[in-house]
N, C-alpha and C positions, 0 to 999 in steps of 0.2 A: 470357516464361519465366523461370524464375530456378533456376540450377542447384546443385544439391544434390551435397557429397562427402560422407562420413565412414567412418571406417571405425575401429572399437574393439579397438585391441591392446594388450597388455599386454608386457611385455619382463621375464624374469626371468632371472639367470645365478644358478645352481647355485656352492655354494662344493667348489671344488676342490684336494684335499689332492694339493699336490707336483707340477700341470700346470705345463707350461711355459710363459713368456709369449705366445711362438707358437701354438702349442697352441690357448690362451685367445682370442688374436685371431681364430684362425682362425673355433672355434666364434660367436663376438660378427658376423664378418664373414658368417656362412652363416646365420645368425639376421636379421639386417638383410635378405640378400638375397631369403629367404622371405618379411618380411614388405612388402618391396618389392614383390613380385611381385604379393602379395593384394592390395595396396593396388593395384595396377595392375588387376589384375583387378576391383574394383569400381568405380575409376573408368569404367572401359569400359562396365559394364554398367550402370552410372547414367546416363551421358550415350547410352546406346542408348536407356536409358528415356526422356528428355529430348527426345531424335530423333521416339520414336514421338508423344510428346503435341505438339509440331509438326505433324506429319503428318496428325493423328488433329483437332485442332484448325481447320487450315489457315483460321489469322490472321497465318501470317508467312508471308515471303517469303525468298529469299538472297542476301544480297547478293552473296557471293564465296565461292569457294573456293579450297581446295590439297588438290593428292592429294602424302601423304606416305610417305616410301621405305618404307614399310613395308607399304603398299596400304591405308592408314588415310585418311581426307580430315576438312580440316578447314576447316567451316563457320561463314560468319561471317553471324549472321541478319539480319532487316529490325529486333530491337529490339536490335543492338549484341551480344547475347551470341553468343558463338564455342562450337562442339560439335565436339570432335573425334572422328568416328564410325569405328569398328571394325567390318565385317559379317563374317558365319559366326563363326569360331569366337572366343570370348571369353578365352582361355589356361585352360589343363592345370589341369585338375582331378578328383576321384577319384568324387566323387556328385552335383556341381553339376547341376539340373532347368531345363528349359526354361521362357522367359518368351512368351505367348501370350494370346491376345483370343479370349473364345468367343464362337458364332455369336450368343449374347444380349447382348453388348457388357462382357461382364465381363473381369477379367483371371482370368488361370490362369497359375498359378505351381507349377512341377513336376507338372503333370498336374491337381491340383486347382484346382474354378473358384471363387474368392472370389464375396465378395456387394459387391465394389467395382467402379462403373463404369468402365469402360477410354472410351468413350463417352458425351458429351453426353445428356439424355435430357430434354425440357420446361425448356430454359433451364437445366439445374443442370449446370456443366460436370463434366468426369470427374476422376480423380485419377492421381495419377503416381508408381508405388511407386518408392521408393528403398529401396537393399539398405546394408548394413554386415555385417562381419565381428565377431564377439566372442568372445573366448577364453574355452574352457569350462577348458583344462589347457594345458601345456608344450606349444605346437605344434600343438594340436587346436583347431579353430576351428568356427561352426556360424555360419549363415545365419539375420540377422532383417531384417524389411521393416516399413517404413512407408509410410503411406496418409494419412497428415497432415500433410505436411511436415517431420517430423520431430521431432516431437512426443512421438508415441508408438511404443514398437516393439512388435513379434510374432517368434516363432519361425516360420520356414519350416517348413511342415511337409509331410510325405512323403505317398503315395496312402495306405499306411500311420499315417498319423496320429505319424509316428515325426519327431525333428528332424535335419534336413539338415545336415549336416559339410560342411566343404571343407579343401582342405590346400592347398599352395603349387604342390606337385608331384606327380606322379601321372601313369601310362601311358595316362589316357582324356582327350579334348576334348565339348565340346558345342558346340553352337551357339549363338552368343548370341539375343537377341530379333530381332535385325534378320538376315537370311540373306544377302543383298545390296543393298549401297549402291553408285551411283555417276548421273551425270550420264547423263541422255540422248544419242545419235547430234548432233542439231542444237543442243547446248548450252543447251538454255533452260532445262529444268526437270533437278531431282534425282530421281531414281528410287529407292524402298525397298520393298523386297520383306520382309512378317514371315517370321518361320520360323514356325512355328505352322500359320498358315492360309494362306500363300502369297499372303496380299491385298496389293496393291503401291498404293503412295501414289506421286502425281507434287507435289512441291513446287514453285513457278516459282524460277527464277532471274533476278530483276531489278536489276541495278544501278543505282544512285541511288535507292534506294525503301529508307524508313527512316522507324522508328516507335518511338523507345526513349525512355522515362520513368526518368532516373536515380533510384531509389529512396533517399529519404532516409530518416532512420531510423524504422523502422515500431516500433509498440506492438501487440502481439496483431494483427497482419499490418495495421492501418491506419497510416496518413499522419494524424497529430493536428495539426491547423489551426486557431491560435488565431482567434475571433473578432473581438477587434479589429486585428489587422493583416493577418488573411490571411499566405498565406505562396507559397515559390517553389523550384520544382526545375528543375534546367536541363533538357533533354530534346533529341534529335537528330532533327529531321523532313528528311525528303529527299523530293521528288516533287512533283507539282503542284499539289495543293488537300488542307487538313486539314480533317475534321470533328470537331466534339465533342461530345458528351453528356455532362450532368452532371446530379447531382440537382437535386431541385426548388429551388430556395431559393439553389442553389452559384452565382458568376460565375466564369465559369474564361474564360483567353485564355490562345492558343498559334499562334505564328507558324510559316511554313518559311523557313528561310536554307539552300540545298541546299552552300554552303559552309560553314557555320560553326554550332554548337550553339546553342541559343536556350532561352528560357525559358519555362516554363509558370507561372500565374500564379492562384492558386485563394483567392476570398474565400467563407465560408460563412456563411449567416444567421446572425443572432444570437440562436442556441439552443447550450444544452448538449448533446455528444452526436448531433449529427444526423448520420446516417452515409447512402453510397451510393459508389459505382464511377463513376471519371471515365473515359470510353475516348477515345482518339483514333485517328482513323483517316486514314493517307495514301494517297490512292492516286496512280498514275502507269502511265495509261492505263486497260487493263483490268484490273490487279493494285491490289492493296491489301495494307495494314500495320497490322496494328492492335498497340496496349498499352493498359494499363489499370490504375489505385493505387485501391485502398480506400483513401475518406477519412472522419475522424472531424474534427468540430469540439469543439473542445474554450473553452467560454464563458470569458474574462477577465475579470471583472469590478477597474475603477479608481475605482470611486466605489460604494459604498452607499448614499449618499444618494440617486443617480442612480436607483441601481438599485428602492432603496423608491419613489421616485417612479415609476417606470415600473410597480410592481404586483409587483415579487418580494418571494419573503419571506426574512427574516431569520431564519435560526435560534440559538437560544441555548442549547444545550440541550435540555432541556427545554421552550423557550418560543419560540414562534414571532411574530416581528411583522411584520408588514403594515399596508399603506397602508390605510385607513378609506374610508367611504364619502362623504366631504367631505375636505376640508384641514384640516389642526391634527384630523383624526379619526383614532385608530391603532388598528387589530384585535393585541390579547393574546390569544395562542392560543382566536380567532375572538370574545373579546369587544371590543365595537368601543368606547372610553373619548375620551373628551374628552382631547387634549392636542397640546400646542404641539409643533412639528417645527421643528426648526432646523438649518442647519449651521452650524459655528464654524471660522474659516478663520484668526483673529487670534490672536497669539502674546498670552498673558496675558491672553486674555479672564477673564471674571466669570461664571457663571451663578448666578443667585439666582432663578427658579423652576422649577417643575416643568416636564417635558415631555419629549421624545422629541431629544437632542442626536448631530449625528454630527458627532465632531472631529477635524479634521486630524492626518495621522499626525504624530507629532514635536512637538505643541504644548503650551504648557504651560497651562494650566485653572486657576481655583480653583473651585471649586463650595460656595458660602455659600448654599444653600436650606433654610429652617427650614419650609417647607410637606411637606404630609404626603401629598401627591398621589402620581403615578407618575412614575419618574426610570429613565430608561432612555440609556446612554451607551454609545454604539458607534464604535470608530477606522472614521474614511471610507475607509480604504486598508486594505484585505483585505493587503496586504504590506509597506507601509510603517511606519516605527517606529511602537511604540506614541506614544500621548497620555500626559498625566503629568495628573492629576489631582490638587490636593492638594483634600482634605473635610475639611468640617465633620460630627458627627455628623449622618447619614443618618433622618431622620422619617419614617414608613409610618402609614399606619392605614386597613386594608382595601383598599390599593395596593402595588404590585411595587416592587421597585429590580432593575434589570437590564444587567449589562456585561458590553459583548463586545470582547476587545483591546486593552484601556486597563491602564494603570499606576496605582494608586489607593495615595494618602498619605494615611493617618488621621495629623488632628495632633496632637501630646501634648495639647497644652493647650489650653480651651477657655474665652474670657472672661478669659486671663491668672490665672486662679486655683483653675480644678477642671479635671479632666478627666472628659470622658463619651463612655461606649462608642462603636462607631463606627453603628452603628445600633440607632435606639427604635423599637419599634413601640406606638404608646398603646391602644387601645380596639376593633381589629378584626383579627382575624387578617390579617398580611400574606399576600395572593398569593404572587407568587412572587419569591425572593429569588435571582437566580443571576451567575454570574462564569464566563466561560468564554472564555478565552485570556487570562488578565489577572494583573499581579504586584498583592500588594496587601501595603504595607509597612507594618508593624505599630511603630509609636517606643517606644524607651526608656521613654517619660511615660504610655505609652496607657492607660485605665482598664485596671483586669483581666479586664474582661469586652466581647467584641466586638459581642455580642447581647446587649439587656435586655428585660425583657416585665415589664407587669405582671399581674399570675394571669390564668392560664389563656390569655395569647395568645400566640400562637407564627406561624410563618409556612404556608400552606400545602405550599409546597414551597421546598426550599432545596437549590442542585447548584453544586458546585466543581469543574469541569471543565477539565483542559487547562491548570490555572495554579500562580501558588508563591504563598507567603504566608510571609513573610519575619518572624519574631518577634523584635525587639529587645527586648523586654520580660524581664526576667529573672526576674519573680517571675510570681505566679499568672496565667495567661493561658487564655480561657474563648472558645471558639466560639459554639456552642449553650449558652445556658445558661438553667437552670430551677431558678432559688434561689428556691422557693416549696414550701411542704408540701401544695399541693393538685395535682389529676390534671393534669397538661399534657402530651400528646402531640403530636410533628411528623406527619404523616402520611407524608411524604415527604424523608428524604436522601439526595442522591446524590453519592459522593464517588467520580473517575477522572480516571484520567490527571494527579496532582498531588503538588506536593514541599510539605511544613511542614519549613520545617528554623530552626532559632534562629541566629542571625547572631550573638551573642554570645560571647564565648569559653567561657564559663559553661556557655552553653546555657541551655535552660529546661528544668527534670524538674516544672514542675508547669502543663502544658500539659493542657487537654481540648479534644477536638473536641467532643464532648456533654457537659454537668454537671449532675447531679441532685442537689439537696442532700443530703449527708449523712443527713439526720433523717428524709427524704421515708419513708414509709411505707407509700404507695398507688401504685398504677401509675402510671408517669411516662418516658417516651423517646422511641420513634420508631415508626412503625406498618413500614414500609418503609425498610430503609437496605441502600447500595449502597457497597462500597467496592472499589474495583477497581482494582489497578495504581496504587495513590500510595504515596510513598515517607514516612518520617517522619524526620527527621535529628535529633536531639538536642532534640526536642520529644515529652515525655514525661508522665506525672504518676507516674512509680514502679509501683508494690504497687496504685494505687486506679485506674487504668485509664485510658485515652487517652478510650475512650469510656465512659461508665456511664449505666445504667437500664434500662429493658423494653424489648426491642425483639423485633418480632413475626415479623417478616420478614425475615431478610437473606443477602447476596450480599457474600463475605470472599474475596479471591481476588487471588495475585499481587503483594502486598503486600510492602514492605521495612518492617523496623522497626529504625533503627541507633539508637545510643546510646553513645558513650563518656564520658557526662559523670554517672552515674548513681553513688548511693551505696546502692543498695536494689535490689527485684527492679524487674522491668516487666513491667505486664501491660496488655494492650490492651483488655480490656474486660471489666466489673464491674459487674454488678446495679446496686449501689449503693454510693457509698465506703462506708457504714455497715455490715460485714460480718457485725452481732452482728442483723439482721433473721430473722425468722423463715425466709425461705428465701431465703439469700443468695446462689441462683446465680440465673444468666442464664439461662431458658428460653426459646427462640422456638418457631417451629410451623411455619415451612418457607424454604426456601432452600439456603446451599452453603458452606461454610468449607472451601480450600483452597489450596496452592501458597502457602504465606506463608512469606517466610523473615524473619531478625532473627540482627543480632550485637548485644554488650553487651560493655564493657568497662567496668572501674575501678581504676586503681590508687591504694591508697590508700597513708601513709606504711608500713605495716608492710607494702606487700605489693602483687600483685596477690590478688585475692579473687574470686571466682564467686558470682554473680548469677542468680537465676532469670530464665527469658525466656518467659512466657507469654501464648498467645494471649487464654485466658479466665482467672477465676479459680475456683479447684480445680478438683476432677476428676472434675464432674459437665460434658460438652461442651453447649454451646447447642443443636445440632443432632445428630441420628443422625448417624454416618459421618462425622463435621466431624474435620478434619483440625488436629493441633498442627503447630502452627509452627514451622520446622525452624530451628534454632538453630546458625548458623556456626560454627566456630572460628576463622575470620578474617572482615578484612571483605570483603564483596563488590563493593566499587570497586576498579575500578583505579588511579582517581586521584577524587582528593574535594578539592572546594574549599566547606569550610565556610561562607565570606562570602557565597558568592553561591546556594549552595544547589544545582551543579551537580558531575557527576560522570559517569565512563565506568566502568561496570560489566565486572567482569571478563566472558572469554566465558561463562561456564556458567551464565553469570546474566541470560542476556540474557530477554526476558520479563517478568522479573518490576520490578515500580515503575514509576515514571512515565519516560515519554519524549517531552520537550519542547524543541524545536528554539529 
């Protein structure tokens, strides 16, 4: 039985003109006395409620008790908790009403029967009301009650449905929930009589009988136990024998030591979220003491390679990777492909083949593969340092490139003579290109396009989530590049909780997340586009848009655009680079655009110059009810390190932009 105590009290000292210091001190002392009196009254009431719970449940005994000078009793229960019990009146009050139990077993508060059970029914335990006082105005307090362990509170109402008030002083007193409490004549039982019903309960007094679990830190009322190590917590078991009840699949050990506390050891099944109740019962003669704790398993993964071999799913944004029907067969979103599966555990290893590679934490690896098959790179450790993978150009032809929790460095120069894009798709659409929890470094001499396609060849799904991209190139740099006059449409682009930042001092004002050729006069762009909680730091394309092209469906929320390197207006969305087309304005068919903020700043030789910051080109919004970007007068960052793209937001801008640990 856990004891809950709370009182909501606010102290207010009014301005007093020309009052003497001793008068003010007396007023403060009187106020403190009233507060102390109310705290004591609430404590006594809640102690009584806890004692009634013990009496109703019948699963605890009393180890020992002492009678205090004021007539109250201090009881030490078999679970180690102590309760100070005051019988009869619980203190002066004006209008406080009684607590009792109805014949149906429900709590009755102030003569009003509630729907909350006091006694267990069909194995469902009763609840224990807990009370507090809340201030309405100076010196005026009303009662509130909680039936769920103080998670929520509601007002105590009278039979007339009005709020029940209480004060620290008054001429009347009422009986508490317990009318009388005292040991019996033989001293082997403690007798408690309830006020409302007159029902009498007897709680055995058994010296040397204890069953107490010392609660560790709880989460939502559960003890979270990791699957890989299990957990322990101290216990105090005194008696003759212990019985253990545990959920299926859990291993639990506990032992009795009548002189010293011992340890409860718990090992959960190897699965996430397995829940149950562990119950310990200790007897001494015919008497039993019981304590219990709710447990929930938390699966701790130490190797994704081992999890993969065991059949677990590995999720990378919208892509699910799973073991196939045989070795070297892999399911990519339920489609089985032939693919080499390897664990890389050596530093400075070189990967030269297509495959699924689990790479040890912190290793340095070179990826020099010119094949066009599926390529999947995963940090084997869920918590360890990201491996660093230095890449030549990635080639795909109808296949996928998927990365999870790795650092990728795109080489500056290929064959010492030319630069190539990071990714080239040849003759068939790539299936999935996904980065999750990655860091992608684009060096200064990189090709101006990250992705290059031949005509009408795209990737079916591109996602960049929980990741950072450092753009070292100061000239033009484009992520999704559609430099063609033909219709080219990406079916799905998903960018979320990510940071794009220019590491060079000059920044990058020629950056495109999505680029459509200026002269393109046909529809080209994205069918479904999500841009959410993403931060752009000095990566933009001035007035020509960070994203250009046609977009059918777009969700754009909670993003940050920051630029202190611009010498022109900054626009996020623009249909095409060439604004002279017949219909230059972007028009989507579905989605949402809301809660985006930005700050741009530039100081020229002539001084500060004001530039526009627009979420879309022109006065026609892409969607009905689309919200314009909120242009800030000052930076949203409390601190900003532009060399690493890391920042701390000011409190008022929490929830905007990316949050990457």
